[in-house]
C-alpha positions in Angstrom: 129.4 -86.8 71.8 130.0 -87.5 68.2 127.1 -89.1 66.5 127.8 -91.2 63.4 125.0 -90.2 61.0 124.1 -92.1 57.9 124.4 -90.9 54.3 120.7 -90.7 54.0 120.4 -88.4 57.1 123.1 -86.1 55.7 121.4 -85.9 52.3 118.1 -85.1 54.0 119.6 -82.3 56.2 121.4 -80.8 53.1 118.2 -80.9 51.0 116.2 -79.5 53.9 118.7 -76.6 54.4 118.6 -75.8 50.7 114.8 -75.8 50.5 114.5 -73.6 53.6 117.2 -71.3 52.3 115.2 -70.9 49.0 112.0 -70.2 50.9 113.8 -67.6 53.0 115.1 -65.8 49.9 111.7 -65.9 48.2 110.1 -64.4 51.4 112.7 -61.7 52.1 113.6 -60.5 48.6 110.2 -58.7 47.9 110.7 -56.8 51.2 114.3 -56.0 50.4 113.2 -54.8 46.9 110.6 -52.4 48.3 113.1 -51.0 50.9 115.9 -50.5 48.4 113.5 -48.9 45.9 112.3 -46.5 48.5 115.9 -45.2 49.0 116.6 -45.1 45.2 116.8 -42.0 42.9 113.5 -41.9 41.0 114.8 -41.4 37.5 117.4 -44.1 37.8 115.0 -46.6 39.5 112.5 -46.2 36.6 115.3 -47.3 34.2 116.5 -50.1 36.3 115.8 -53.7 35.2 116.4 -56.9 37.1 117.2 -57.8 40.7 117.4 -54.9 43.1 119.7 -55.6 46.1 120.8 -52.0 47.0 119.5 -48.5 46.1 119.9 -47.3 42.6 122.1 -44.3 42.5 123.1 -42.4 45.7 120.8 -43.4 48.6 118.2 -40.7 49.2 115.3 -40.1 51.7 113.5 -37.8 49.3 110.6 -40.2 49.0 110.2 -40.5 52.8 110.2 -36.7 53.0 107.4 -36.5 50.4 105.4 -39.1 52.3 105.6 -37.2 55.6 104.4 -34.0 53.8 101.2 -35.7 52.8 98.6 -34.8 55.5 96.5 -37.8 54.5 99.3 -40.2 55.6 99.6 -38.6 59.0 95.8 -38.6 59.6 95.6 -42.2 58.3 98.3 -43.2 60.8 96.5 -41.7 63.7 93.2 -43.2 62.7 94.8 -46.7 62.3 96.5 -46.4 65.6 93.2 -45.6 67.3 91.4 -48.5 65.6 94.3 -50.9 66.4 94.4 -49.8 70.1 90.7 -49.7 70.8 89.8 -52.5 68.5 92.4 -54.9 69.9 91.4 -54.1 73.4 87.7 -54.8 72.6 88.6 -57.9 70.7 90.7 -59.4 73.6 88.2 -58.4 76.3 85.1 -59.9 74.5 87.0 -63.0 73.3 88.3 -63.7 76.8 84.8 -63.3 78.3 83.2 -65.5 75.6 85.9 -68.2 76.0 85.6 -68.1 79.8 81.8 -68.6 79.5 82.1 -71.4 77.1 84.9 -73.1 79.0 82.7 -73.5 82.1 81.3 -77.1 82.3 78.1 -76.1 84.2 76.9 -73.4 81.8 73.3 -73.8 80.6 72.9 -74.2 76.8 76.7 -74.1 76.3 76.7 -76.6 73.4 73.9 -74.7 71.6 75.7 -71.4 72.0 78.9 -73.0 70.7 77.0 -74.3 67.7 75.6 -70.9 66.9 79.1 -69.4 67.1 80.7 -72.1 64.9 77.8 -71.7 62.5 78.7 -68.1 61.9 82.1 -69.2 60.6 80.5 -70.7 57.6 77.4 -68.7 57.0 76.8 -65.0 57.3 74.0 -62.5 56.5 76.1 -60.9 53.8 77.4 -57.4 53.2 74.0 -55.6 52.8 72.5 -56.7 56.1 75.9 -55.8 57.8 75.8 -52.3 56.3 72.2 -51.7 57.4 73.0 -52.9 60.9 76.0 -50.6 61.2 74.0 -47.7 59.8 71.0 -48.3 62.1 73.3 -48.4 65.1 74.6 -45.0 64.2 78.1 -46.2 63.6 78.4 -45.2 60.0 81.0 -42.6 59.3 82.7 -43.3 62.7 85.9 -45.2 63.5 83.8 -47.5 65.8 82.4 -49.0 62.6 85.8 -50.6 62.2 85.8 -52.0 65.7 82.4 -53.4 66.7 81.4 -55.4 63.6 84.6 -57.4 64.0 84.6 -57.5 67.8 85.1 -61.3 68.0 86.8 -63.6 65.5 85.3 -67.1 65.8 88.6 -68.8 65.1 90.4 -66.8 67.7 87.6 -67.5 70.2 88.0 -71.2 69.7 91.8 -71.0 70.2 91.3 -69.1 73.5 88.5 -71.4 74.5 90.8 -74.4 74.0 93.5 -72.7 76.1 91.1 -71.9 78.9 89.7 -75.4 78.9 93.2 -76.8 79.3 93.6 -75.0 82.7 93.1 -77.4 85.6 89.7 -77.0 87.3 91.5 -77.1 90.7 92.8 -73.6 90.2 89.4 -72.0 89.6 87.7 -74.2 92.2 90.1 -73.2 95.0 89.7 -69.5 94.1 85.9 -69.9 94.2 86.1 -71.6 97.6 88.1 -68.6 98.8 85.3 -66.3 97.7 86.4 -65.2 94.2 83.7 -64.3 91.8 83.8 -65.0 88.0 85.5 -61.7 87.2 88.2 -62.3 89.7 88.7 -65.9 88.5 88.9 -64.7 84.8 91.3 -61.8 85.2 93.4 -62.9 88.2 93.8 -66.6 87.4 92.7 -67.6 83.9 94.2 -64.7 82.0 97.7 -64.8 83.6 98.0 -68.6 83.1 96.8 -68.4 79.4 98.8 -65.2 78.6 101.0 -66.9 75.9 97.8 -67.6 73.9 96.4 -64.2 74.6 99.6 -62.5 73.4 99.4 -64.4 70.1 95.8 -63.4 69.7 96.7 -59.8 70.4 99.1 -60.1 67.5 96.4 -61.6 65.3 93.9 -59.0 66.1 96.3 -56.1 65.8 97.6 -57.2 62.4 94.0 -57.7 61.2 93.0 -54.2 62.2 96.3 -52.7 60.8 95.8 -54.3 57.4 92.0 -53.8 57.2 90.7 -51.4 54.5 87.5 -53.0 53.1 85.2 -52.1 56.0 86.6 -48.6 56.0 85.7 -48.3 52.3 82.2 -49.4 53.0 81.3 -47.5 56.2 83.4 -44.3 56.0 82.6 -41.3 53.8 84.6 -38.6 55.5 88.2 -38.6 54.2 89.6 -37.5 57.5 88.5 -40.8 59.0 90.2 -43.0 56.5 92.7 -45.4 58.0 96.2 -45.8 56.6 95.6 -48.8 54.5 92.7 -47.2 52.6 94.9 -44.1 51.9 97.7 -46.5 50.7 95.2 -48.4 48.5 94.1 -45.1 46.8 97.6 -44.0 46.2 98.7 -47.3 44.7 95.6 -48.1 42.7 94.7 -44.6 41.5 98.4 -43.7 41.0 97.8 -40.4 42.8 101.0 -38.9 44.3 100.2 -35.3 43.3 100.2 -33.9 46.9 103.6 -35.5 47.7 105.3 -34.4 44.5 104.4 -30.7 44.6 107.4 -28.6 43.7 108.8 -31.1 41.2 108.5 -30.5 37.5 106.3 -32.7 35.4 109.1 -35.0 34.2 110.6 -35.5 37.7 107.1 -36.0 39.2 106.6 -39.4 37.5 110.0 -40.6 38.6 109.7 -39.5 42.2 106.2 -40.9 42.4 107.5 -44.5 41.8 109.8 -44.3 44.8 107.1 -42.7 46.9 104.9 -45.7 46.4 107.6 -47.9 47.8 108.3 -45.6 50.7 104.6 -45.6 51.6 104.6 -49.4 51.7 107.6 -49.3 54.1 106.0 -46.7 56.3 102.7 -48.6 56.4 104.4 -52.0 57.1 107.2 -51.1 59.5 105.2 -50.6 62.7 103.5 -53.9 62.6 106.8 -55.7 61.8 108.3 -54.2 64.9 105.5 -55.7 67.0 106.6 -59.3 66.1 109.9 -59.5 68.1 108.1 -58.5 71.3 105.5 -61.3 71.0 107.7 -63.9 69.3 108.6 -65.7 72.5 104.9 -66.4 73.2 104.1 -67.3 69.6 105.0 -71.1 69.5 103.9 -71.7 73.1 100.6 -69.8 72.6 99.7 -71.6 69.5 100.4 -75.0 71.0 98.5 -74.3 74.2 95.6 -72.9 72.2 95.4 -75.8 69.7 95.9 -78.8 72.0 93.8 -79.8 75.0 95.5 -82.0 77.5 
């Protein structure tokens, strides 16, 4: 059916389309610039000025080959994958258990526990007490130091709590009558129903672990334990691409080093970007379920 739209509505739609288009361009162009720079020839890229929409010179994968020759990158990748896998599993498990506990209406001191949890969002003991706690627990210089201190994010706990609270009590009550215990109710009933929210929180936690570098800088001393983002930070800030440019002469080394930095950014960002399409279908639904109680 043809709908006769007013001039004001058409102007609004046109302005909206233009604004959204500009936002998309602003968002995508930095990513495009990094990717094109990583495939560019080093000496020509250094001399290039202005917008970069395609590789400068003949496309080359020289920078990516140099990245893969750096043993620190490979080790950092493996460490990060370990932290993301173990850390996200611990995050989701403890967040689900905590949210289930707080979503039960007959729990003793539930409001007091909730107050303590929310209080931690605004006030913390600080970095020094955190460091001594990690050290006294024997976690210093271990990858578990990047997992347990951030085992539960309060905001994510509240999102999951809201999602669990929105599930009808009749589901859990009928399961309890049939003899199900709390563990069965949580993992066989609550979790499947609230899976869209859990999928979104998996993404949040995984991205947080993948991008994290500060805790690693504080708690880790052994270089073989450094995660990828800490290795990337050292390369970008200290401008150290020596290992990856071995074999090149002094003049070429500086040129190749610039494209290597861009290649490292692509290598470090690509895996987490590939995760989004698999969880995209849960994203909007999960956020809505976790933010509205009805």
